[in-house]
N, C-alpha and C positions, 0 to 999 in steps of 0.2 A: 503493501498498498506505499501512495506518497504522500507524506505527512504533510507536507507541505499546502500540497491542495487541498488537503480533510481542512487544515488550517482554515485555506483564505477561504472553502467554501459554507466553513461553521459561523465566519465573521460575516459576509455578506448576506447570510441570514441576518444577522440580527443590523441591517442597515450597515454597513461599515463599505464602504467602495472604492477610498481613497487607502488599499491597506497600506504604502510606506508612508502617507503623512498620518495615520494612521499609529504607527511603528513608532514613527519620530516627529512630533508634534514638535509645532515650534511656534511662538510669540507672537505672530503678523495677527491675529486677531484678537485682542488684546484690545480689550474699550479706552476708549479715552476717559480716564476716573470723571474727570469736570463729567461727562455724557450724564452721569447718574443725577437726578434731580436731584438738592440742598445740597455735594457734595465743596463748595464754595464754602455754599456758607460757614459749615457744619467744620471746614477746614480754619475759617477767620472765627469760629467760636471758642473753638484748642485752644488758635495762637492766641485772643485774648488772655482765657484762663489761664495760660502758662507766663505769658507778658505778668498779668497781675500775682503772682503766686499762691493764687488761687487756692483753696482745699477742693480734693477731688476726688470722687465715690468711681469706681466700675463694679456695677452689680455682674455679676458674673453667674449664667446659668454651669454647672459644673458637670452636662455629660460632656462627650468630647469635640463635639461642633466650640460650645459656650465655654470651656477651660481655655480650649484656641484663642476662641475670638479674643477674651482677656491677655491670655498672655499677649498679643499681637498688641494689644492699647498698654499693654502696660512696658514692652522691653521700648514701645518710645519713649510712655511720658518718664523712665526714672531717668534717660539720659538729662533730663533739667532738675531732677532731685526734688520733684513736686512733694508736695505736698499730699499723697494720694491714699487710699485704703479700695482693696479687694471688696467686696463680701459675699458673701457667697447664702447662697438657703437654706434655712433647716432642713428640708424634705428637698423630694427631686418637685420641683419647681420651676414657674419661666416668671421669666420680668419681673415689673414691680406687684406680684403675688405678696396675699396677708401675710405670711410669712418674712415677710421684708418690711421690720418696724419703720414708718414714714416718718416718724416723729427722727429716727435716728439722723435720718436724710435731710429733714432740715436744717443739719450745726453746717451744713456744707457749701460749697457755692456753685460745683456743675455734679450733676449722676450723667453718668456717660452707661449704656448701655449696650454691650455689643450683643448681639446675633438675639436681639428681644429687643420689648416694649411699645415695636409697633402699634398695636392693639390696646395702651395702658390710656388709654384719655382722661377717667377719673384725676386718672391717679398722677399723670402727670402735671395734669391741671391744677388738683394739692399742691404739687410741690411749684412749681412756676406761683402759684400765688401767696408765696413763701419768700417770694424772689429768686427762687432756683436756676438756672439754666439745667436743661437737659437735650443730651446730644445722643442720641437714639442712631446707631447701624446694624440693619436688619436683614432678612432675608424671607419671613415670613408673609403667610399671604395675608392679606391685608382688608380688613372684615369693614363697612362700612360706617355700622354704629358703632363701632370701639376705637377706631384709628384716631389716634394724637390731634388734634391743631393744630398746627405749624405758626408760631410767632414771630419773637425776638428772642423768645426765649427757649423756644425750641426748635430743634432743628430733626426733623427726622429724614434719612438718607435710607433707601431700601431699593431696594435692583425690580421688586415684581408693581410699583409704585408707577400708571399709567402715564407720568406728567417726563417719566425719564427719554430722552431723546436718544436714545438704544438703549438696549437690553439685554442681560444676560443671569436672565431667570436661575441656573442653574450652579451659580457661584450662589452656598453657605456663609451663612454669618461669616467664618472667620475668610472666608474668600474677599469679602464686602469689608472687611477691617483689612484684607490688604492692601487691595485700590485704594484705601481710606491713607492707609500708611504711603501711597506713592503716588495720593494726591499730597499727601503734606511736601515731599521730595526734600526731608532735611533729614536722612536713617541710611547711616552708613551699613549698615549690615542689612539690606536686603534678603540674601539669603537664609537668616536665620527666619525672616519675616514668610517667606516660600516657602517653610519647611511647617512652620503651624499653620499655615493656611493651605497647605498639602492635606496636613494630619484632619484638621476641619471637614473636608471636601471629604475624605475618605469617611469619616465617622460620621458622617450626616446620610449615607449609601448617594449620593447628589448622583447625578448623571455627568460623566463627563469621558462621553464618548465625541463629545464636538471637540474641536483642535485645540482652542484656546483653553478649557478648563483642563482638558487634556497636558497641553503644556505648563499649567500652573503645576498640578498633582504630579506630575512626572520629572519635575522639574525641581518643586521642595522635595521630592524625597531623594534626589540627589545628594543634599544640605540635608540630610536629615541628621547627620553627625553633630549640628550644632543642639542637638536638644537628646546630651546624652542618656535620663530615661528612658526614652525611644529604642537608644540603641541598646542599653543594656538590656532590656525586654526583649529586643533580634537577635541577640549574641548568638544564640546555637544558628539560626536559621544562617545571619550573614558565614560564621563559622564552615558548614557547608554548602551553603547555595553558593556563597560570593556576594550576593547583592537580594536588597528585599522589594518586595512589590505593594499592591492596594491590597491586595487579600491575605496577606503577609499581615499588616496590622490590622486591617479590620478581622482576622484574627488570634493579634496580639495584645498590642498594647492598646486600641481601643476597648473590648470588652470591660479591662480592668479600669479605665479612664469608668466607663457605664457602671457599672461596679456600684463604684463610691459614688457616687450619681445616685443613682438607688439606697443603697443600702448605706455607704458610709457616715458616719457621727459629722460634724461640725471640724474636728482636727482634720481628720481623715481629710476634708476637702480642703484645708488648707496647707499639706505636705500634700498631695499631688500637685495641689496650684506652684507650691515651694519645691517639687520636686523638677519637674517639667520647667521651670525659670531657673533655673540652678542657684536657685535663695537658699545661703548653707548648704550646702552640697559638698564641700569639700576634708576629705578625710575620710578616716574608717570608723564602724564603730564593732564593739563586743558585743557578740549574742549564744544565749547559752542557749543548746542544742542538742540530738540527739545522737550517738553512732553504733553500729552494728558490731559486737563484739563478734569481730568471728572465731574462736575460739571457745567463746561462752555462749554462742550465737542471742546475746540477748544486744540490746538498744542500754546504754549511761549516757551519762551526761556527759558533754563537753562544752568550752565556750571554742566561740569561732570569728575570730575578725573579716570583716565584710564590709566593701564599700558601703557609703551611706543609697544610695541609687540601687542595689544592691537589697538593703531593710528594704525598700520602699516599693520596691518590685517582689517581692516576699507580702510584704504588710494587702498591695493590692489583691494576691494571688489568695491568703485571706480572706479578704471582704467577698473577692467573688464566689467559695464557697461558700460562704456563710448568702449570700444572695443565692446561690440554686438551689442550696436544702431550704431554701424558704419558699424560690421556685416550687418546689416537688411539691411540698404543704400545699401551697396552693394549689398545686394540681386537683390534690385530693379531695378538695375540697367545691369543689364544682358538681351542683347542677349544668347539666347539658342540656343546650334545644340544636338538635340539625330541624333547623326549617329551611327549605328551600338552596337558597346556594349561598347560606350564611349560618355558622355554627356561633354560637351563644353559651359562652360561661358563666353562669350567677353563681355566683363561693352561699358556700349552705350557711354558713356564720360570720361574723363580720369581726374583721382583725384591725388588730392598729394600724400597721405598714402595709399599706396600700399600691406599693411601690414595683410592685415584680409584677402588678398586675401585665405591660408592656410585653414583655419577657414568653409568659404565659400565655397572651392571646397567640405570639406568634410561635408554639412550639403548640398551638390546636389548628393555626393553619396549616402547621407538618403533615399535622395528623391527618387532618380532619378532610387534605386539600382545596380548602375554603377559608373565605374572607374569615374573619371570627370577629369576638368582645368579647372581654372579660367584667364582668358588672361587677359590684357590691351596694346593698345598699349603706345610702349617706345620706343624713339629713333629709329623708322621705325620697330619694331620687335615685334611681340606679345608674353609676360614675367608675368610670373609669375607663379602658384603651381599649383602641379599635387597631390591627392589623390586618395586611392583604399586599398584594401586588400586581402590578398592569396583567398579568397571566386571566384574572378574574374578574378588574374590572379597571378601566385605566384611571375612575381619580375613583378612591372609597369613600372619600372626606366626603365630599362635594352630594354623590349618590346618597350618604347620610343625612346629608340635612337636606339635599329633595326631596326626599319623606314627610318632610315638615311632621315626622314622629319625633324629634332628637328637640332637646332643648339646647344643644348647642354641640357640635364636632371641631374644634382648634388644635391645627398642628399641621403634617406634613400629606399627602395625596395619598397614603396607603401607610401613615402610622401617627396616631393623634389618639389626644381625651376624648373622651364621648361621655355625654349623664342624657339620658334621658327616663319620662315620667313614667312608673310604673303603669297608672293605667292608659299609654301608648305604648306598651313593649307588643301588645299583640297585635296593635295597627303596622306599625315594626316590622315585627311579625312576617307579615301577612306582605309587607311588601319585597321584601328578601326574595320570596316566591318568583318575583318579577328578574332576576337575574335568572340569563343566560349562562348555563352553563359549558360555557365557551371554552376551547383551550384544555377542558379538565385532562385532569393526566399528565402527566410525563410528554413532552415534544421528548420527540430523542433524536439528536441530529445526525447521527448513522453506527451501523452494525461493523460492526470491527472486533477481532483480536484478541485478547487476551494477554501482549506481547509487554515485553519490557522497552523495548523501545518506542512504544508508543506512549506508556505511561512518562517515559524520559523525555519523549520531545513538546508532550504538552506540559510539561513542569519547566520544560526550560523556556517556552512563552506563557509561562501564566500569569505575565504582566498585560499580558491583551485583553484580557479578561477584571470585572471586578465593579462595583456599582449595579447600572442599568444594561452591560451587556454584561450575559449570564454564563458562567463557567459549561464551558460542553455538557451534551450529559449521551452518553453511549451506550448501545445494549451491545452484551455477548454471547453472543448468542452457543449452543450445545456444548457448554464449558464443563468439562466431563469432569466430577472431582468425588473421591475415597470417601469413608466415611472418619478414615484414622488423620482425614486432613483438614476434618470440621471442628474446630472448636468451642468453649465456652468460657470468658472470666469468671471469677463471683459477680461484676460490676457486670455486667451484661454484654461485656466486650465478644461479639461470637464473630468472628473468618475462617475463611474457606480460604485452602491454602492450593495455590492453582501454579506451577513454574517458583516463579519468584516474581510474583505478583498475591497479593495479601486482598480478599473480596473482606471487603469488613464492615458491620452493621452495631450504633449503641445504643445501648438504654435495653438491647433486649433480653428475653424475661424464658425462663427456661425452658419453659411448654412450647415456645417456636424451636427452640436446635432440638427436643426434644420431635416438637412434631416432622422435622427436617428430616431425622433421622429414619425415622418410620417410616418415610414415604422412599428413602433408597430399596432401590432392587439389589436385596444379597450386598446391600455395602455401596451401592456407588449408585453415582446419583447422575443425569446429565440437566444440566442449569441454564439457566435462558439470566442474567443478570442485568440489572441497568442502572447507571450509574455515575460519578465523576470518577476521575484520575484525580489521583494524588502522589506527592512524594513528602516525606516525612523523614525524621532523623534520631535514632535514637543508640545512646548511648555511642555514639561514635557511628553506625550501620545507616546505610539510607535504605529507607524501608517503600516497595513502589504498592500503592495501595491503587481500590476500586473502591471509593463510598459508595454502601447500596441503597444504592434510593427501592427498587422494585426485585423482582425474582421469582422464577415458577419455578418447577422441577418435573420434568417430562419422563415419559416414560422411555428406556435402552434400548437405542436400536441396533449399536454393536459393542455388545456388551466389554467390549475387551480393550479396543482399540482407543487408542488415544485418551486413554486416563491417565491420572496423576495420581500415581503413588504417595 
């Protein structure tokens, strides 16, 4: 098989025609920052406050796009030795939400809202009435009944505005902050700003298939060593693969950042921000840990010296583990309503922490192959998170709004917060029946053989995929495997070994494993397997994998030929 032709065919299926430009993006399509409405006014406002040595507060959302957006503003302001404070939400929240004490903000001269604030009309008006200026640099949809009022005290820079001379709607909060620093024009290390912008674009799962955005993402990745915390999280990948891609970051540092957003304390968020911005990160720390005594086979307490970045990564991993445990708890506490083209999970009991509803909703999308909502009764309303993708419907948020059955649906097209009055739930469910089941199931890009060369080739070009450009899905037909090469671990890791390729599936129950074994004829089976290729590294070894999406076991036609023993 000609793998290059296969790759080109897959990319063209995803709407990529100029393969060369896609592979090697250029800055030629970058938009002039002053084409964005409000940019000049925003630049003048910030310069005025820097000159006046004003007291400035940056209100940071704590997800990946929020943290990187705030980091860009922080990096610029710190060169002027400003009286600056970065303020974080107590819980997972957005903009000037209720957990931000407006009274605290009234003691400053300028409030900067990167990646937020567009629709905080009342809160911003409150600040303005107390003589406080507000600078908003955002990318979220503009809600006519909630959008802030622009005046001499409030500047709104948002790429979704119809007032823009030019538009680049795919820029996230971090991307917009990059354009703002570009407009300011007096920051020397734009490479570092590019790195933050790239991380934010990837973290917000933006569309970076277009040349200008793609250049920003990949040029930023070239300079990711400007953010040591990111490189610490990716050191194993860099060691064995020599480079990092958006997908590597999407499975590495970004989930750790988002875990802090969902489950971290105020101290955790500050720790993360400080590490992202190299604040007090020099030197090493000594920690207490355990080590296996090879002679006694018992774990013993030892002290270990590690870098501060290693310590932060370790702490972030613990928070992520806590998040995952909480998500499992939430998943077990759901009443599932599978209705029409949507699945709805309603919590059976109220919990204090509902920050993992989005994570659980995404799990339901994967499990049921449908758009999903996870809701919890709060203050008499069903409130929670919704997740989907364009496979099911072009814009799930707008679809929810158009049902006229929701109190609000705010966020991105396929990732947003939602609230429904319980009395309108049945009406909403009825509307969901209208969602066509178009594109249901898994779209296969090609039927291939489980060859090591294929897995290696797709890994070499893994940077071609990410964001809206989904990884290829392959079907492997007639893969003949014996029961000796089928295993399951205690934590549900199913593995089917075929030569140098391992077909793997996560979260498998023992019942599924035993069901596979029972379907084999005399201990052998012929499998049709659908999944994505992947290469991982473990203990210095290269592991070629196919992550299983689905499989079937067929009757054996030639019992003894071509089996992997």
